[in-house]
Every structure is written in structure tokens, then in C-alpha cells.
N, C-alpha and C positions, 0 to 999 in steps of 0.2 A: 214075347221069349221076354221075359226079365229083366229092364235094362237096370235096376238097383246096385245088383252084383260088380255090373261094368261100374258103375258110376262110383265105387266105392275103392275100385282099384286103379281107375282112371284119373282121379281126383288126390290121390297122392303125389303120382305120377306128375302129373299137371304142373302142382304146388309144386316141384322139385327141380323142375325146366328151368318152371316163369323164376323162381328165387335162388337158383342152385344150391347145392351142399353146404353144409358152415364149411368154413375154411380153419382149420386149428392156428389158435392164434401165434404166433412167434414168440420162442421164447426169450426169456428175457437174464441176464443172470442176477443170482439174488444179492438184496444189497450186503453187503462186506456189515462187518459189527461192530470197525476202526472206525469211525467219524471220520470226513472228508480235512486235510491240513486246512487252515484257512489262515491265508498271508496275511497278519496282522503288521501295521503300520507299526514303523517305531515309535517314540515319542522323541523328540526335537531337543537336543542334543543340549540346551537351554533349561530344560525344566529337570529340576534338581530330584531326584527323590528324594523320596519323605525319612526322615528321621529314624534310626531304631526305635522301640517304645521299647521303654524301661519296665517288667514287668512290676502288677502293682502286688499287695503286701497278701493280698487273695492266692494272686498267678503260684506266687514263690511256692516250692513243692517241699513239704516239710520229705524232710531227710528219711521219718520213718515209713513213711506213704510213696518209697518211690516208686515200686513194681511188686512190690511181693509181697501182701499180707502175712505172709508165713515169717517175712523177715520181718515185718509187727510184732506179729507173736512170739516168734522166737527173744527178741528183744525184750517184752512184755515178762517172758517167762524171765530170761535172766533179772529179772528185776524186783522178782519175789511175786509175781500173779501168776496162780493157782488158776489153771485152765475148769479140773475137776471137782466139786463137794459131791461128797457122798451120803447116801440115807439108810437110812433102816430097814429093813422087809418090811413092806407095805405102809411105809410112810412117808411123806410130804414133810415134816418139820425140818430145819435145821438145827444140826446140831450144834455141840458149844465148839465145836473144831472145824466146823465148818462157818461158822460163821465168822472166826479168825481171819480164814483165809477170805471171805469174800470182805471184812475191811480192809485187809492189805490192796484186792483186786480194785475197793471201792477209792480208795487213797492214787493208785494209778489211772484208775480211768479219770477223778475230778482233773488230775495233774494234764490230763490228755483227753482237751473235751473234743478233739475232731475225730477218735474214733468212738464207731457204733459197735453194738454188740448183737451179736444173735446169742440166744439162750436156749441150748436143746433137751429136754428131760426124758430122760432114758430109765428102763428096766429089765430086771432079770426074766428071763423067759417063763416064769412062773403066772399064772391068769390067763384070761381070755386077751386079745388084742384089744379089744374096745377098754375094757376094765384098764389097761395096761397104757394104752396112751393117753387116756385122763388121769393118770397116776403120774406120769413123765411132764404133763401139763400143768397138775397140780404142784409137782419138784420144780420146773422151769418159773415157774408165777413166783414160788415163795421164792428162791435165788432171788429173783427181777424186783418184785418187792421189798424186800431188804436191801438190796442196793441201793435203791429209790431213797430208803429211809437211811442212806447213809452220803445222801445228795449225788448221786447219780442218776442225771435226766432222766422221766422214763421216754421222752422222744428220743433217745438212743438205743434202746433196749426192745428188742420185740424176742417173742417167747415162740418156742414150735417143740411139739412133741413127737420122738420117734417110737417110744414105746418102746418095745423090746425087737425091734427092727434091725438095729445096728445095733451089734453086742461088741465090744472089744475083745470081751472073751469067751469062746462057744463049748467049753466044755459043761457038766452039765452038776455039777459039785456048788458049796457053797463061799469057798475061797475067790470061785467064778464070779458067781450070781453075786458078791461085794463089787465086785467093779462095775457092775453094769448097771448099780441101782445107783446113777447120780445124774446131777447135771453139768451141761457142760456148756461154758462160753467160751464161742470165736469171736474174736476182731472183723470184721466184716464191710471195714469201708469208714464213711464220713457220713452224720445221718442227714438225712433227707432236711430238707428247706435250710442247708449252712454247707 
């Protein structure tokens, strides 16, 4: 009689008898997400609390930057800030009217050096997406260059092109297209590094 099959059957039984079956691990409660409360000794009554510190000039909040940049933009508009300058069809050259608006904007921006500006380039729906993104960038760069020539620091301005992706008017006629051919200026906060 062949004993190999018998050895294969008895070996696991013998091992189970010698070592026993593994016992299930006892379950423990999952640690709670809240940290355990610690008892902190109170300082001696003789230790005085440090005096409150006065805010430095950098820490004093500018009332125009209080909480919402929309409030800042509204106040600048009240003072004559033009959020948009418009362009002719397929053009990125500033018109005389656009230069006048940007001159007023530059005056306001120079008097408020804590503001950073994003200049968005926009186009009407005519042309390919790629062409309109490039045209929007040229429009925004022309606006930035003119503001820089009037004394607004380049560090405070960034350029972004949306091409035809964010129209203010969606009808397909010239009066609507003229509203979409623009550089739009948005106050976005404090300049980096300052």
C-alpha cells in the first residue's frame, strides 16, 4: 500500500493538533477622531500675561482690502476706473478712447500700489479658438504695456487670455461682438512679494 497519500492527509491534522487553530484576535474599539483631552497645568498666579501687541503698519488692514475684492472694484469704478477697454475687429491696437480710459486707470493704480491687476483678453466668436486665444493675449498685453508706460509696475499686472470663451453677450450680431472684443481688468489683491 502506498503511504504518500496518507502522509499528506495526516500531516495537516498533526500540525493542527500540535499548534491548534488560530484564535481570532480580540476586537478593539477604533480610535476616535477627537484627540484625548489633556490636563494642562495653569500657570502660577504671579506670572503676568504678555501685553497685547500693537499691529504694525504692515498688519493694519487697508479699508479697501477688508474682505471682498468686489467692494474694491466697485470703489475704484466709483472713482472712474474703467474695467473694460474695447478693440476694433481683428485688432489689438488701442484706440484713443481706450488710451484715455487707461490713463485714468493708471492714475488710480499708481495711487493704490497695494493692488494687483489681472488683465483678461477677450474676443468675439468669429475665428478659430487658437486664433482668438492669441488675439486675446495680444489685446491684454497691449493694455498691460500701455499701463506700464504710464508708471504702473509690471510686477503688479498679469495677463490672461480667454479668447472667445467668456463672452458678455451671446447674440451673433455686430453690436454684441463689439462688446466681446475687449481687455477686462480685475483687481485681484496684493502683489506677490509685497
